[in-house]
C-alpha positions in Angstrom: 51.4 -70.9 -66.0 51.0 -73.8 -63.4 50.5 -77.2 -64.9 47.2 -79.2 -64.0 47.2 -81.9 -62.2 44.4 -84.4 -63.3 44.0 -88.1 -61.8 42.5 -90.9 -63.7 40.8 -93.6 -61.3 39.8 -96.5 -63.4 38.4 -99.2 -61.1 39.9 -102.7 -61.4 37.9 -105.4 -63.0 34.9 -103.4 -61.7 32.4 -106.0 -61.8 34.5 -109.1 -61.7 36.1 -107.7 -58.8 32.4 -106.6 -57.4 31.3 -110.3 -57.3 34.5 -111.5 -56.4 34.3 -109.2 -52.9 30.4 -110.1 -52.2 31.2 -114.2 -52.7 34.2 -115.6 -51.5 34.3 -118.7 -53.6 34.6 -117.0 -56.5 38.0 -115.2 -55.4 40.8 -116.9 -57.3 38.8 -117.9 -60.5 38.5 -117.2 -63.5 35.3 -115.8 -64.3 33.3 -113.4 -66.3 30.4 -111.3 -66.3 28.2 -111.4 -69.1 26.4 -113.6 -71.5 26.8 -117.4 -71.6 28.4 -118.8 -74.6 27.2 -119.9 -77.7 25.6 -116.0 -78.0 26.5 -114.1 -74.8 29.3 -111.3 -75.1 31.8 -111.0 -72.3 31.4 -107.5 -70.4 33.8 -107.9 -67.7 36.9 -110.4 -67.2 38.6 -111.0 -63.4 42.6 -110.7 -63.9 42.9 -114.6 -63.3 40.4 -114.4 -67.4 42.7 -112.3 -68.4 45.7 -114.3 -68.1 44.0 -116.6 -70.7 43.5 -113.3 -73.0 40.1 -113.1 -72.1 39.0 -109.5 -72.0 35.4 -107.7 -72.5 33.5 -107.6 -75.7 34.9 -110.8 -76.3 32.6 -113.5 -77.8 31.7 -115.8 -74.3 32.5 -118.5 -77.2 35.7 -117.4 -77.7 36.6 -117.3 -74.0 35.3 -120.4 -73.0 37.5 -121.7 -75.6 40.4 -120.2 -74.1 39.7 -121.1 -70.7 37.2 -124.1 -69.9 36.6 -123.8 -66.7 35.5 -120.0 -67.0 33.3 -119.0 -64.4 30.3 -116.8 -66.4 27.8 -114.8 -64.1 24.8 -112.5 -65.5 25.9 -109.8 -63.4 23.8 -107.1 -61.2 23.5 -103.7 -62.9 21.4 -102.4 -60.2 24.6 -103.7 -57.3 27.4 -102.4 -59.6 25.8 -99.0 -60.1 25.4 -98.4 -56.3 29.0 -99.0 -56.2 29.6 -96.6 -58.6 28.0 -94.1 -56.4 29.9 -94.4 -53.3 32.9 -94.6 -55.4 32.1 -91.2 -57.1 31.4 -89.6 -53.6 34.8 -90.5 -52.3 36.3 -88.9 -55.4 34.1 -85.9 -55.2 36.1 -85.9 -51.6 39.1 -84.9 -53.3 37.6 -82.5 -56.1 34.3 -81.0 -57.6 36.1 -81.2 -60.7 35.1 -85.2 -61.5 34.2 -86.3 -65.1 32.5 -89.5 -65.0 33.6 -91.9 -68.1 32.2 -94.7 -67.0 30.6 -96.5 -64.2 34.3 -96.9 -62.9 36.0 -94.3 -64.6 36.2 -91.1 -64.0 38.7 -88.1 -64.4 39.5 -85.5 -61.4 41.6 -82.2 -61.4 43.4 -81.4 -58.0 44.8 -78.7 -59.9 42.5 -76.1 -57.6 42.2 -78.2 -54.7 46.1 -79.0 -53.4 46.5 -76.3 -50.9 42.9 -77.8 -48.8 44.4 -81.1 -49.5 47.3 -80.4 -47.5 49.7 -78.8 -50.1 50.4 -82.7 -50.2 52.4 -84.4 -53.6 50.1 -85.5 -56.3 51.6 -88.8 -55.9 50.3 -88.9 -52.1 46.4 -87.4 -52.8 46.6 -90.4 -55.5 47.7 -93.0 -52.9 44.8 -91.5 -50.0 42.0 -91.7 -52.9 43.2 -95.4 -53.6 43.5 -95.8 -49.8 39.8 -94.2 -49.0 38.9 -96.5 -52.0 40.2 -99.8 -50.9 38.8 -99.0 -47.1 35.2 -98.0 -47.6 34.4 -100.8 -50.5 37.2 -103.6 -50.5 37.8 -103.0 -54.6 40.8 -101.5 -56.0 41.6 -98.7 -58.3 44.6 -98.3 -60.5 45.5 -94.1 -60.6 47.6 -92.8 -63.2 48.8 -88.9 -62.9 49.7 -86.3 -65.4 48.9 -82.5 -67.0 46.4 -83.5 -69.8 44.3 -86.0 -69.7 45.2 -88.5 -72.4 48.5 -88.8 -70.3 47.1 -89.2 -67.5 44.8 -92.1 -68.8 47.3 -93.9 -70.4 49.4 -93.4 -66.8 46.4 -95.3 -65.0 46.3 -97.9 -68.2 49.6 -98.4 -67.8 50.0 -99.7 -64.3 46.9 -101.8 -64.3 46.0 -103.8 -61.6 46.3 -102.2 -58.2 48.1 -99.2 -60.0 49.7 -95.5 -59.2 51.7 -94.1 -61.9 52.6 -90.3 -62.6 53.9 -89.2 -65.5 55.5 -85.2 -64.5 55.3 -82.5 -67.3 59.0 -82.3 -67.9 58.4 -86.1 -68.4 55.6 -86.5 -70.8 57.6 -86.6 -74.6 59.4 -89.2 -73.5 56.4 -91.1 -71.6 54.8 -91.2 -75.3 57.6 -91.8 -77.7 57.7 -95.8 -77.4 54.1 -96.4 -77.3 52.6 -98.0 -80.1 50.7 -95.0 -82.5 47.3 -96.5 -81.6 47.6 -95.7 -78.0 46.6 -91.7 -78.7 43.1 -91.0 -78.5 41.6 -90.7 -82.0 43.4 -93.4 -83.5 41.3 -96.0 -84.8 42.1 -99.6 -86.4 41.9 -97.8 -89.9 43.7 -94.7 -89.0 46.3 -97.0 -87.4 46.9 -98.9 -90.7 47.2 -95.7 -91.9 49.7 -94.3 -90.3 52.2 -97.9 -90.1 52.0 -97.7 -93.9 53.4 -94.2 -94.1 56.4 -95.5 -91.5 54.9 -93.6 -88.2 54.7 -97.0 -86.2 55.2 -94.9 -82.7 53.7 -92.0 -80.8 57.6 -91.0 -81.1 57.8 -91.0 -84.7 54.8 -88.9 -85.2 55.7 -86.2 -82.5 59.5 -85.6 -84.2 57.6 -84.3 -87.3 58.2 -81.2 -88.6 54.6 -78.6 -88.5 55.5 -77.6 -91.8 55.6 -81.5 -93.3 52.7 -82.2 -91.7 50.3 -81.2 -94.9 52.3 -83.5 -97.1 52.6 -86.5 -94.5 48.9 -86.3 -94.2 48.6 -86.8 -98.1 50.9 -89.9 -97.8 48.8 -91.6 -94.6 46.2 -91.1 -96.7 42.9 -93.1 -94.9 40.8 -90.6 -94.6 43.6 -88.6 -92.8 43.2 -85.0 -93.5 46.1 -82.2 -92.6 44.2 -80.8 -89.8 43.7 -84.3 -88.2 47.6 -85.2 -88.7 48.0 -81.8 -86.5 45.3 -82.7 -83.8 47.1 -86.4 -83.6 51.1 -84.5 -84.0 49.8 -82.2 -81.1 48.5 -85.3 -78.8 51.6 -87.5 -79.4 53.5 -84.2 -77.8 51.5 -83.9 -75.2 49.5 -81.2 -76.2 46.1 -81.0 -75.2 44.1 -78.1 -73.9 40.9 -80.5 -73.4 39.8 -79.8 -69.2 38.1 -81.7 -66.7 34.3 -81.3 -67.5 32.8 -81.9 -64.2 29.1 -81.4 -65.8 29.5 -83.6 -68.9 25.9 -84.8 -69.2 25.2 -88.3 -70.7 25.2 -88.7 -74.8 22.7 -91.4 -74.9 21.2 -94.0 -72.8 20.4 -97.7 -74.4 19.9 -101.3 -73.9 20.8 -104.2 -76.4 20.3 -108.0 -76.2 22.2 -110.8 -78.4 19.4 -113.5 -79.4 19.9 -117.0 -78.3 19.2 -118.2 -82.1 19.0 -116.1 -84.9 15.8 -114.0 -85.7 14.4 -114.6 -88.8 10.7 -112.6 -88.1 10.2 -109.3 -87.0 7.5 -109.8 -84.4 9.9 -111.2 -82.3 12.8 -107.6 -83.0 9.6 -105.6 -82.3 8.7 -107.6 -78.8 12.3 -107.1 -78.3 12.2 -103.1 -79.1 9.2 -102.9 -76.7 11.4 -104.3 -74.1 14.1 -101.9 -74.9 13.0 -99.0 -75.0 10.8 -99.5 -71.6 14.0 -100.3 -69.4 15.3 -97.1 -71.2 12.7 -95.1 -70.6 12.7 -95.8 -66.9 16.0 -95.0 -66.6 15.6 -92.0 -68.5 12.3 -91.0 -65.8 15.0 -92.0 -62.9 17.4 -89.8 -64.2 14.6 -86.8 -64.6 16.2 -86.5 -68.6 14.6 -87.1 -71.9 15.9 -87.3 -75.6 14.9 -86.0 -78.7 16.8 -88.6 -80.9 16.0 -92.4 -81.3 18.7 -95.5 -82.7 18.3 -98.3 -83.5 21.2 -101.1 -83.7 21.3 -104.6 -85.7 23.7 -106.5 -85.4 23.2 -108.9 -88.7 25.2 -112.9 -89.1 27.1 -111.7 -91.5 30.7 -112.3 -90.3 33.5 -109.7 -90.6 37.2 -110.6 -91.1 38.0 -109.8 -87.6 37.1 -113.3 -85.3 34.0 -112.7 -83.3 33.1 -109.6 -85.0 29.7 -109.3 -87.3 28.2 -106.6 -89.9 26.4 -103.6 -87.6 23.9 -101.6 -88.9 22.5 -98.5 -87.0 19.2 -95.9 -87.9 17.9 -92.9 -85.9 15.2 -90.8 -86.0 14.4 -87.4 -84.4 11.8 -85.9 -82.4 10.1 -83.4 -82.6 9.9 -83.2 -79.2 11.9 -84.7 -75.7 10.6 -87.7 -75.1 11.3 -90.0 -71.5 7.8 -92.4 -72.6 8.9 -96.1 -73.7 6.1 -96.2 -76.0 7.1 -93.0 -78.2 10.9 -94.9 -77.8 9.5 -98.2 -79.3 7.0 -96.6 -82.1 9.6 -94.4 -83.5 12.5 -97.4 -83.4 9.9 -100.3 -84.5 9.3 -97.5 -87.8 13.0 -97.5 -88.1 13.0 -101.5 -88.4 9.9 -100.9 -90.6 11.5 -99.0 -93.3 13.6 -102.6 -95.0 16.8 -103.1 -96.1 17.5 -104.3 -92.8 19.0 -108.0 -93.3 17.5 -111.4 -91.6 17.7 -112.9 -89.5 19.4 -110.5 -87.0 21.9 -111.8 -84.4 21.3 -108.8 -82.4 19.1 -105.4 -81.8 19.4 -102.3 -79.2 17.6 -99.1 -78.9 19.4 -95.6 -77.4 18.0 -92.5 -76.7 20.0 -89.2 -77.6 20.2 -85.8 -77.0 19.5 -86.2 -73.8 18.3 -83.0 -72.0 17.2 -82.4 -68.3 13.6 -83.3 -68.1 12.4 -79.8 -66.7 14.5 -77.5 -68.7 12.0 -74.6 -69.3 8.8 -74.4 -67.6 7.2 -73.7 -71.3 8.5 -77.2 -71.7 7.3 -79.3 -69.0 3.9 -80.1 -70.2 4.9 -80.9 -73.6 8.3 -82.7 -73.8 6.9 -86.2 -72.2 3.2 -88.2 -72.7 0.1 -87.3 -72.8 -1.4 -87.7 -69.1 -3.2 -90.7 -69.2 0.5 -92.1 -70.6 2.6 -90.1 -68.2 0.0 -91.8 -65.2 0.8 -95.6 -66.5 4.6 -94.4 -66.5 4.5 -93.8 -63.2 2.3 -96.4 -62.5 5.3 -98.8 -63.8 7.5 -97.4 -62.1 6.4 -97.7 -58.8 5.9 -101.5 -59.4 9.2 -102.4 -61.0 10.7 -99.9 -58.0 8.8 -102.3 -55.6 8.8 -106.0 -57.3 12.0 -105.1 -59.7 11.7 -105.3 -63.6 10.2 -108.3 -64.5 7.2 -107.7 -62.8 4.8 -106.1 -65.1 6.1 -105.2 -69.2 3.6 -104.1 -71.9 3.1 -106.0 -74.6 4.3 -109.5 -74.9 7.7 -111.1 -75.2 11.0 -110.0 -73.7 14.4 -109.9 -74.4 17.3 -112.0 -72.5 20.8 -109.6 -72.6 23.7 -111.1 -73.6 25.6 -109.3 -70.9 24.7 -106.5 -68.4 24.2 -103.2 -70.2 23.6 -99.9 -68.3 24.7 -97.6 -71.8 24.5 -94.3 -70.3 27.5 -92.9 -72.7 30.0 -90.4 -72.6 32.4 -89.2 -74.2 36.3 -89.1 -74.0 
């Protein structure tokens, strides 16, 4: 069986790089895209900022402590989305099998396109792709090449910035062996700690286990790591991953959230923020001609956890009887989730997301039922028209607003 050839293309410091490209005065500076202190969060950090240990999802106050000269930019998701479309159009020239993971990251399976690409070796194909992206967008992309998705992704991560690394099928085990166990897909902090306690600190240590020993080892590992789960990780540690590139994978959820400038104690302010987020999510659902059947509410309290910069988070969700792209319906459902009580006040962050995504015209029988009543549909069309012409702040339902701590698009896909 011919090994697959999978590329993992990941734009370097995407948001920050776009800003530095468009504003020459920012080149060479340590900058982040995200909200300012004291309540902001880093969405992206330039490589100049990363030298100070600054990374995405870090509280902006911590980033500023590490680099007092740090430049903060609010970000422009509409611009980043436009750039993403240009980049993915380049990816599509190399293969129809492109699986987006985010705005700036994708798997590209070129296994069946090698002949069409002139029988060039994978390394040369990746060089061409990198050159095309740089020439047409002025941005750098790192590319990893491997016979399975996980290997390609780890290779691109290891080669950043502006990197290119190929792992041949015969080199997979030796490439993975020295890596820390946390690099395996599916190994989060809890599982990693359990594996470390069991003496499995590296990927190679897990890969060397005998398959007949896995059940006994799983009992020793504990931490919820069942024999089935440990065997899955064992196979990944050996470079065995049957998952292919899924070019038609749809978004799992659309979401918007914000961190408040000050802790919020009253439900009215929270309800206003929910309304604004619901409308933003609904606009994007309508733009992409999809709808969702699940509404999720995310709340972050002011209770600090042991990890610096982390706060306790709560989430709830409600399934809808019909799919919707209507902001009023989404807001009403999210507010009802908030009104259930048992969520601690004050609140630091609140977010709204819609999951269960499906095409808007999933079937002719659904077209009249999955959306809002006719008057609401007319209002939504009017709101979309005004927003398209004058911007998102031109008109909004209800009162109040919600400033974001960092730019969020929140179209999430799995690995």
